C-alpha positions in Angstrom: 0.0 0.0 0.0 1.3 3.4 -1.0 1.8 5.9 1.9 0.2 9.1 0.7 0.1 11.1 4.0 2.9 13.2 5.5 5.2 11.9 8.2 8.1 13.3 10.2 11.8 13.5 9.5 13.6 10.9 11.7 16.5 13.4 12.1 14.7 16.6 13.1 11.0 15.9 13.3 9.9 18.2 10.5 6.9 17.4 8.4 7.8 15.6 5.2 5.7 14.3 2.4 6.2 10.8 0.7 7.8 12.3 -2.4 10.3 14.3 -0.3 14.0 13.5 -1.2 15.6 15.9 1.3 14.0 17.3 4.5 13.2 21.0 4.0 14.3 21.8 7.5 17.6 19.9 8.1 18.4 19.0 4.5 19.0 15.3 5.2 17.3 12.2 3.8 14.2 12.0 6.0 14.6 8.3 6.9 17.6 7.3 8.9 19.9 5.1 6.9 23.5 4.2 7.8 26.3 4.5 5.2 29.4 2.5 6.0 32.5 4.7 5.9 34.7 1.7 4.8 32.7 0.1 2.0 30.0 2.7 1.3 27.2 0.1 1.8 23.8 1.6 2.8 22.0 -0.1 5.7 18.9 0.4 7.8 19.0 2.9 10.6 18.4 0.3 13.2 21.3 -1.9 12.1 24.3 -1.9 14.4 26.9 -3.0 11.9 27.5 -3.0 8.1 25.9 -6.1 6.4 28.8 -6.1 3.9 32.0 -5.7 5.8 30.6 -6.1 9.4 32.1 -2.7 10.6 30.3 -1.4 13.7 28.4 1.8 13.1 29.0 4.7 15.4 26.1 5.2 17.9 24.0 8.0 16.6 26.3 8.5 13.6 27.0 7.3 10.1 23.6 8.5 8.9 22.8 9.8 5.4 
């Protein structure tokens, strides 16, 4: 099911719409995703380590 209603940015809490690529308030991608500094793999915000190289993510950091 397509999500047609606004939600909030996971970084700053601003109102964002489904088609939003960057948050209008903080300028970040509105859904928290990790990016590994070593291999550049993108992982879910709740992951604690990179699924590719197994590097631990910094608590509260490494977000897109």
